[in-house]
C-alpha positions as CSV (number, residue, x, y, z in Angstrom):
1,X,-0.1,0.2,0.2
2,X,2.9,2.3,0.9
3,X,4.3,1.6,-2.3
4,X,1.5,2.6,-4.4
5,X,0.9,5.4,-2.5
6,X,4.5,6.6,-3.2
7,X,4.0,5.7,-6.8
8,X,1.0,7.5,-7.3
9,X,2.4,10.8,-5.5
10,X,5.7,10.7,-8.1
11,X,3.1,10.3,-11.0
12,X,1.1,13.1,-9.5
13,X,4.0,15.5,-9.2
14,X,5.5,14.5,-12.0
15,X,1.9,15.8,-13.9
16,X,2.1,18.8,-11.9
17,X,5.2,19.7,-13.0
18,X,4.9,19.0,-16.8
19,X,1.6,21.2,-16.6
20,X,3.8,24.0,-15.0
21,X,6.5,23.5,-17.6
22,X,4.0,23.3,-20.4
23,X,2.1,26.5,-19.1
24,X,5.7,28.3,-18.7
25,X,6.3,27.5,-22.5
26,X,2.9,28.7,-23.5
27,X,3.3,32.3,-21.7
28,X,6.9,32.5,-22.3
29,X,8.0,35.4,-24.7
30,X,11.1,35.2,-26.8
31,X,12.4,38.0,-28.6
32,X,14.4,35.7,-31.1
33,X,13.5,36.2,-34.7
34,X,11.2,39.2,-34.0
35,X,11.0,42.3,-35.8
36,X,10.8,45.9,-33.7
37,X,9.0,48.4,-35.2
38,X,9.9,51.7,-33.6
39,X,7.6,54.7,-33.4
40,X,9.1,58.3,-33.1
41,X,7.8,61.7,-31.8
42,X,10.6,64.6,-31.6
43,X,11.3,67.9,-30.7
44,X,12.7,70.0,-33.8
45,X,11.5,67.6,-36.2
46,X,8.3,66.5,-38.0
47,X,8.1,63.2,-36.5
48,X,4.9,62.7,-34.8
49,X,4.0,59.2,-33.8
50,X,6.1,58.2,-37.0
51,X,7.1,54.7,-38.0
52,X,11.0,55.3,-38.1
53,X,12.6,51.8,-38.2
54,X,12.4,48.1,-38.3
55,X,14.8,46.4,-36.5
56,X,15.9,42.6,-35.7
57,X,17.4,41.1,-32.5
58,X,20.4,39.2,-32.3
59,X,22.8,38.0,-29.5
60,X,24.1,40.1,-26.5
61,X,24.8,37.9,-23.6
62,X,26.6,40.6,-21.7
63,X,26.4,44.2,-22.0
64,X,29.3,46.3,-20.8
65,X,28.9,49.3,-18.6
66,X,29.4,51.6,-21.4
67,X,26.6,50.1,-23.4
68,X,23.2,52.0,-22.4
69,X,20.5,49.5,-22.1
70,X,16.8,48.7,-21.3
71,X,16.4,45.8,-19.9
72,X,12.8,43.8,-20.2
73,X,11.9,40.6,-18.2
74,X,8.8,39.1,-19.7
75,X,8.6,36.3,-17.3
76,X,7.9,38.6,-14.4
77,X,4.4,40.6,-14.7
78,X,2.5,42.9,-12.6
79,X,-0.7,44.8,-13.1
80,X,-3.2,44.5,-16.1
81,X,-4.0,47.9,-17.8
82,X,-7.6,49.2,-17.5
83,X,-7.7,51.9,-20.3
84,X,-5.9,55.2,-21.3
85,X,-8.3,58.4,-22.1
86,X,-9.6,61.6,-21.2
87,X,-12.5,63.6,-19.6
88,X,-15.6,64.7,-21.7
89,X,-16.5,67.7,-20.1
90,X,-19.3,70.1,-20.6
91,X,-16.2,72.6,-22.1
92,X,-14.9,69.5,-24.6
93,X,-18.8,68.9,-25.6
94,X,-19.4,72.6,-26.1
95,X,-16.7,73.2,-28.2
96,X,-17.1,69.9,-30.1
97,X,-20.4,71.1,-31.3
98,X,-19.4,74.5,-32.7
99,X,-16.7,72.4,-35.2
100,X,-17.9,71.7,-38.7
101,X,-19.0,68.1,-39.4
102,X,-15.6,67.2,-41.0
103,X,-13.6,68.6,-38.1
104,X,-15.8,66.8,-35.7
105,X,-15.1,63.4,-37.5
106,X,-11.6,64.1,-37.5
107,X,-11.4,64.6,-33.9
108,X,-13.1,61.8,-32.9
109,X,-11.1,59.5,-35.2
110,X,-7.8,61.3,-33.7
111,X,-8.7,60.2,-29.9
112,X,-11.0,57.2,-30.4
113,X,-10.0,55.1,-33.5
114,X,-7.2,53.0,-32.8
115,X,-6.3,52.7,-36.5
116,X,-6.7,56.5,-37.5
117,X,-5.7,58.0,-33.9
118,X,-4.4,57.1,-30.5
119,X,-7.4,54.6,-29.2
120,X,-8.6,56.0,-26.3
121,X,-10.5,53.2,-24.4
122,X,-11.3,55.1,-21.0
123,X,-13.5,58.1,-20.3
124,X,-14.1,60.6,-17.1
125,X,-17.1,62.8,-17.3
126,X,-18.7,65.0,-14.7
127,X,-22.1,64.6,-12.1
128,X,-23.3,67.9,-13.4
129,X,-21.2,70.8,-13.5
130,X,-17.3,71.6,-12.9
131,X,-15.5,74.7,-13.5
132,X,-15.3,73.5,-17.1
133,X,-18.6,74.7,-18.4
134,X,-20.2,77.6,-19.3
135,X,-22.1,77.9,-16.2
136,X,-22.7,76.0,-12.9
137,X,-25.7,73.7,-12.9
138,X,-27.4,70.6,-11.2
139,X,-29.8,67.9,-12.2
140,X,-32.5,69.3,-9.7
141,X,-34.3,72.0,-8.8
142,X,-32.4,74.1,-6.1
143,X,-34.0,72.8,-2.8
144,X,-35.4,69.7,-3.7
145,X,-34.5,67.7,-0.9
146,X,-36.4,64.6,-2.2
147,X,-34.8,64.8,-5.7
148,X,-38.4,64.8,-7.5
149,X,-37.2,67.0,-10.3
150,X,-33.9,65.0,-11.0
151,X,-33.3,65.3,-14.5
152,X,-30.5,65.2,-16.7
153,X,-31.8,67.1,-19.5
154,X,-29.0,69.5,-19.5
155,X,-26.7,66.9,-20.7
156,X,-28.5,66.1,-23.9
157,X,-27.5,69.3,-25.7
158,X,-23.8,68.6,-25.6
159,X,-22.4,66.2,-23.2
160,X,-24.5,63.0,-24.2
161,X,-24.1,63.4,-27.6
162,X,-20.5,63.5,-27.7
163,X,-19.9,60.7,-25.1
164,X,-22.1,58.6,-27.9
165,X,-19.9,59.6,-30.8
166,X,-16.8,58.8,-28.8
167,X,-18.2,55.4,-27.7
168,X,-19.0,54.6,-31.3
169,X,-15.8,55.4,-32.7
170,X,-14.2,53.5,-30.0
171,X,-15.8,50.5,-31.6
172,X,-19.1,50.5,-29.3
173,X,-17.2,50.1,-25.8
174,X,-15.5,52.5,-23.7
175,X,-15.0,52.4,-20.0
176,X,-16.9,55.5,-18.8
177,X,-16.9,56.8,-15.1
178,X,-18.2,60.0,-13.4
179,X,-17.2,62.3,-10.9
180,X,-19.2,65.0,-8.6
181,X,-17.2,68.4,-8.0
182,X,-19.9,69.8,-5.5
183,X,-23.4,68.4,-4.2
184,X,-26.1,71.3,-4.8
185,X,-25.5,74.5,-2.8
186,X,-28.5,73.8,-0.4
187,X,-26.7,70.7,0.9
188,X,-23.6,72.4,1.7
189,X,-22.3,74.2,4.6
190,X,-21.5,77.3,3.0
191,X,-24.8,77.3,0.6
192,X,-22.8,77.8,-2.5
193,X,-21.6,75.0,-4.9
194,X,-18.2,77.2,-5.2
195,X,-15.5,78.1,-2.5
196,X,-15.5,74.6,-0.6
197,X,-17.8,74.1,2.2
198,X,-19.0,70.4,3.3
199,X,-22.1,68.5,2.9
200,X,-24.2,68.9,5.8
201,X,-25.2,65.9,7.8
202,X,-28.9,65.9,6.9
203,X,-28.2,65.8,3.4
204,X,-26.0,62.6,3.3
205,X,-28.9,60.3,2.2
206,X,-30.4,62.7,-0.4
207,X,-26.9,63.0,-1.9
208,X,-26.1,59.4,-1.8
209,X,-29.1,58.7,-3.8
210,X,-28.3,61.8,-6.2
211,X,-25.1,59.3,-7.2
212,X,-27.7,56.1,-8.2
213,X,-30.1,58.5,-10.0
214,X,-27.1,59.9,-12.2
215,X,-26.0,56.2,-12.9
216,X,-29.3,55.3,-13.7
217,X,-30.5,58.2,-16.0
218,X,-27.3,57.7,-17.9
219,X,-27.6,54.1,-18.2
220,X,-31.2,54.4,-19.5
221,X,-29.5,56.7,-22.3
222,X,-27.7,53.8,-23.3
223,X,-24.2,54.7,-21.6
224,X,-22.9,52.1,-19.2
225,X,-21.2,53.6,-16.2
226,X,-18.2,51.5,-15.2
227,X,-17.8,53.5,-11.9
228,X,-17.8,56.8,-9.9
229,X,-15.2,59.0,-7.5
230,X,-16.8,60.0,-4.2
231,X,-15.5,63.5,-4.7
232,X,-13.2,65.6,-7.0
233,X,-10.1,66.9,-5.1
234,X,-11.8,66.8,-1.6
235,X,-9.1,68.8,0.3
236,X,-9.3,71.5,-2.2
237,X,-11.3,75.2,-1.5
238,X,-11.5,76.2,-4.9
239,X,-13.0,79.3,-6.7
240,X,-15.2,76.8,-8.8
241,X,-17.3,74.0,-7.7
242,X,-15.5,72.2,-4.7
243,X,-16.6,70.2,-1.7
244,X,-14.4,69.6,1.1
245,X,-14.2,65.8,2.9
246,X,-11.6,64.7,5.7
247,X,-10.2,61.5,5.1
248,X,-12.8,60.4,8.1
249,X,-15.6,62.2,6.7
250,X,-15.1,60.7,3.2
251,X,-14.4,57.2,4.9
252,X,-17.8,57.6,6.6
253,X,-19.9,58.9,4.0
254,X,-18.5,56.0,1.8
255,X,-19.4,53.2,4.5
256,X,-22.7,54.7,5.8
257,X,-24.2,56.1,3.0
258,X,-22.8,56.0,-0.7
259,X,-21.6,52.6,-0.5
260,X,-24.8,50.8,1.0
261,X,-27.1,53.1,-1.1
262,X,-25.3,52.0,-4.6
263,X,-25.8,48.2,-3.5
264,X,-29.4,48.7,-2.1
265,X,-30.1,50.4,-5.4
266,X,-28.5,47.6,-7.6
267,X,-25.4,49.1,-8.4
268,X,-23.2,47.4,-6.1
269,X,-21.0,46.2,-8.9
270,X,-20.1,49.7,-10.1
271,X,-16.8,50.9,-9.0
272,X,-16.2,53.4,-6.5
273,X,-13.0,55.5,-6.3
274,X,-11.5,57.6,-3.4
275,X,-9.7,60.5,-2.9
276,X,-9.4,61.9,-6.5
277,X,-6.6,64.5,-5.5
278,X,-2.9,65.1,-5.6
279,X,-0.3,62.3,-4.9
280,X,0.7,64.5,-1.6
281,X,-1.8,63.2,0.6
282,X,-2.8,60.2,-1.1
283,X,-1.0,57.4,1.4
284,X,-3.0,59.3,4.5
285,X,-6.4,59.3,2.7
286,X,-5.7,55.3,1.9
287,X,-4.7,54.6,5.0
288,X,-7.6,56.1,6.9
289,X,-10.2,54.4,4.5
290,X,-8.8,51.1,3.6
291,X,-7.7,50.1,7.1
292,X,-11.5,50.4,7.9
293,X,-13.0,47.0,7.0
294,X,-16.5,48.5,6.6
295,X,-15.5,51.3,4.1
296,X,-12.5,49.6,2.3
297,X,-15.3,46.9,0.9
298,X,-16.9,49.5,-1.3
299,X,-13.5,51.1,-2.4
300,X,-12.6,49.6,-5.7
301,X,-9.2,51.6,-5.1
302,X,-7.8,55.2,-5.2
303,X,-7.6,57.8,-7.9
304,X,-5.0,60.7,-8.1
305,X,-4.2,63.8,-9.6
306,X,-0.7,65.7,-10.5
307,X,-1.1,69.5,-9.2
308,X,0.9,68.6,-6.3
309,X,3.4,70.7,-7.8
310,X,0.8,74.0,-6.7
311,X,3.2,74.0,-3.6
312,X,6.7,74.0,-5.3
313,X,8.6,71.1,-5.8
314,X,8.4,68.3,-8.0
315,X,6.0,65.4,-8.8
316,X,5.7,63.1,-5.8
317,X,5.4,59.8,-8.2
318,X,6.9,57.6,-5.2
319,X,3.7,58.3,-3.4
320,X,1.9,56.2,-5.9
321,X,4.0,53.5,-5.2
322,X,4.1,53.4,-1.4
323,X,-0.1,53.4,-1.6
324,X,0.5,50.3,-4.0
325,X,3.2,48.6,-1.7
326,X,0.6,49.4,1.4
327,X,-2.6,48.0,-0.3
328,X,-1.7,45.8,-3.0
329,X,-5.1,44.3,-3.6
330,X,-6.6,48.0,-4.0
331,X,-6.4,49.6,-7.6
332,X,-4.7,52.7,-8.3
333,X,-6.0,55.3,-11.4
334,X,-4.7,58.3,-12.4
335,X,-8.0,60.6,-12.8
336,X,-6.8,64.0,-13.8
337,X,-4.0,66.1,-15.2
338,X,-3.6,68.8,-17.3
339,X,-1.3,71.7,-18.1
340,X,-2.3,74.8,-16.2
341,X,-2.2,78.7,-17.1
342,X,-3.3,78.7,-20.8
343,X,-1.2,80.6,-23.2
344,X,-1.9,80.6,-26.5
345,X,1.9,81.4,-27.5
346,X,2.8,77.7,-25.8
347,X,0.7,75.5,-27.7
348,X,3.8,73.6,-29.0
349,X,5.8,74.0,-25.8
350,X,7.8,70.5,-25.8
351,X,7.8,70.6,-22.1
352,X,4.2,70.4,-21.8
353,X,4.1,66.6,-23.7
354,X,7.3,65.6,-21.7
355,X,5.1,66.4,-18.5
356,X,2.6,63.9,-19.7
357,X,5.6,61.2,-20.7
358,X,7.3,61.3,-17.4
359,X,4.0,61.0,-15.2
360,X,2.7,58.0,-17.3
361,X,5.7,56.0,-17.2
362,X,6.2,56.8,-13.4
363,X,2.8,56.1,-12.9
364,X,2.4,52.8,-14.5
365,X,5.6,51.7,-13.1
366,X,4.3,52.3,-9.6
367,X,1.3,50.0,-10.1
368,X,-1.3,52.3,-11.7
369,X,-3.7,50.5,-13.8
370,X,-5.8,53.3,-15.7
371,X,-4.7,57.0,-16.9
372,X,-7.1,59.8,-17.6
373,X,-6.2,63.1,-19.0
374,X,-8.5,66.0,-17.9
375,X,-10.4,67.7,-20.9
376,X,-10.4,66.4,-24.5
377,X,-10.6,69.6,-26.2
378,X,-10.6,73.0,-25.3
379,X,-11.0,76.6,-27.5
380,X,-8.5,78.8,-28.6
381,X,-8.9,80.6,-25.1
382,X,-8.2,77.5,-23.0
383,X,-11.8,77.1,-22.3
384,X,-14.8,77.6,-22.0
385,X,-14.5,77.9,-18.2
386,X,-17.0,79.9,-16.2
387,X,-14.4,81.0,-13.4
388,X,-11.5,81.9,-15.8
389,X,-9.4,78.9,-15.0
390,X,-8.4,78.3,-18.3
391,X,-6.0,75.6,-19.2
392,X,-4.6,73.4,-22.0
393,X,-5.8,70.5,-23.6
394,X,-4.1,68.1,-25.8
395,X,-6.2,69.1,-29.1
396,X,-7.5,72.7,-29.2
397,X,-10.0,74.3,-31.6
398,X,-9.5,77.4,-33.0
399,X,-13.5,78.1,-33.6
400,X,-12.8,81.5,-35.5
401,X,-10.7,79.9,-38.1
402,X,-12.7,76.2,-37.6
403,X,-9.0,74.4,-37.0
404,X,-7.7,72.0,-34.6
405,X,-4.7,72.1,-33.1
406,X,-2.6,69.1,-31.8
407,X,-0.1,69.8,-29.3
408,X,3.1,67.6,-28.0
409,X,0.8,66.0,-25.2
410,X,-1.6,64.4,-27.4
411,X,1.3,62.9,-29.3
412,X,3.1,61.9,-26.1
413,X,-0.1,60.1,-24.8
414,X,-0.5,58.3,-28.0
415,X,2.6,56.9,-27.7
416,X,0.7,54.8,-24.6
417,X,-2.6,54.8,-25.6
418,X,-2.4,53.7,-29.3
419,X,0.1,50.7,-28.8
420,X,-0.9,49.4,-24.9
421,X,-4.2,48.3,-25.1
422,X,-6.8,47.4,-22.3
423,X,-5.9,44.0,-20.5
424,X,-2.2,44.3,-21.2
425,X,-0.1,43.3,-18.4
426,X,3.1,45.6,-17.5
427,X,6.3,43.7,-17.3
428,X,9.6,44.1,-15.2
429,X,11.6,46.7,-16.9
430,X,14.7,49.0,-15.9
431,X,17.0,51.4,-17.8
432,X,20.7,51.9,-17.2
433,X,20.7,55.6,-17.6
434,X,19.0,58.3,-15.8
435,X,18.2,60.3,-19.1
436,X,15.9,57.4,-20.1
437,X,12.8,56.7,-18.8
438,X,10.8,53.3,-20.1
439,X,8.2,50.9,-19.2
440,X,6.8,47.8,-20.9
441,X,3.7,46.0,-21.0
442,X,2.5,42.8,-22.8
443,X,-0.6,43.1,-24.7
444,X,-3.1,40.1,-24.9
445,X,-2.2,39.5,-28.4
446,X,1.1,38.5,-27.5
447,X,2.9,41.8,-29.0
448,X,5.5,43.6,-26.5
449,X,5.5,47.3,-26.1
450,X,8.0,49.2,-24.6
451,X,7.6,52.9,-24.6
452,X,11.2,54.9,-23.8
453,X,11.6,58.5,-23.1
454,X,14.8,60.7,-23.7
455,X,14.8,63.6,-21.2
456,X,18.0,64.8,-22.7
457,X,19.3,67.4,-25.1
458,X,21.5,64.6,-26.9
459,X,21.0,61.8,-29.0
460,X,21.3,58.3,-27.1
461,X,21.9,55.2,-28.7
462,X,20.8,52.0,-26.3
463,X,20.2,48.3,-26.4
464,X,16.7,46.9,-26.2
465,X,17.5,43.5,-24.1
466,X,15.4,40.8,-23.6
467,X,17.4,38.0,-21.8
468,X,20.7,37.0,-24.3
469,X,18.8,39.0,-27.4
470,X,19.2,42.8,-28.1
471,X,18.8,45.4,-30.8
472,X,20.4,49.0,-30.9
473,X,18.1,51.8,-31.1
474,X,18.6,55.3,-31.4
475,X,16.4,57.7,-29.8
476,X,16.6,61.5,-31.0
477,X,16.9,64.4,-28.4
478,X,13.7,65.6,-26.2
479,X,11.8,62.5,-27.9
480,X,9.4,59.7,-27.1
481,X,9.4,56.3,-28.8
482,X,7.4,53.3,-28.7
483,X,9.1,49.9,-29.9
484,X,6.6,47.2,-30.9
485,X,8.0,43.4,-31.1
């Protein structure tokens, strides 16, 4: 009996080992005999997401210290990509409506077509107004505590048509989530949608109900809502729509009102994102909410912005990694970023694009699963914005001339969104020189994508190394490349 049992165990172990070996063989990625297609965008050239090379791998067993390298290890994978995209705001939709039919189609293709444009797959929109609208508005009559007047009629003129056209251009599917900037004025301590204030306790339940009415109204229009963020920038008192929640206040509203209400209304499958503010305080917010089991069970993850530089200093990319390290089972999503202080003389200011490239690479390497730009389109004044907070978008429309203006930011984002597709897995990678930044993803179709950014004013020759296979690549000064292989 013992001999039979031992034999069975040996056979079982062999079978399991054989399965693991076969699985590894199926999943393993080999660079041997593959062609690397290189796409480049570079300052002081005409190269904009342009195909610039087809290269072959050859053997390189041990690079020297003098050889600049990017090392990619396909055998170690990390987070799956949810998507990359931008926000469809009232401002974007209002400007879009002023374009000719031909320019509207060009614009839709530029963002949402994977073949003709950069293949956006993710979209954020607003729950009633933000500053990027021609004026403040809500979906109810002021003072309607029972929400009997709730209607999304306002959005039918501009925002809903653009969301539907974007979705259609993206192949009929886009991940859409929504964020509120402020509850209605009567629900707040300052009786004003603008300039901060807090949500009054007697309106916790009506405000939670408001989210569910919004989701159901949009879904009735054929626009599935993937998720919501609890509050845009909950620690900022802004001159535009804003509302302040301490970490404890956000935690308690989530666990006692919003989470249970979403579940009760049959919306428990919708994702709820907390924080939705800058990287500076995101770990403290995560600690307070995610360490509370009752609140944490309703939170899909945490959203963040890049505006922590308002106080001086650099972007705090490492804080994203610290949240990921502390709460590996929670998702991290970049929910907003734009270049502030619009100046028409800086449409082609290259550093604006580099800000996007640097942020996206660092954020992905720190565990971010989705990346959402702010307004997809603004006019030649950086608006409309009802409080004068004019900013840049990757594409602007000169309404007077009827032209679209593509900025470097559009192309830098495109080096990621066009080639790294939803459900791609980030893989282990590293650079050997600080002048280069890089991240790599393995798409579901088996294609590896490596994005490389040259932050220096000099061209760099580097080796793309996968195991003992390598290919030599040249990247121009102040350029970004995508390598597909």
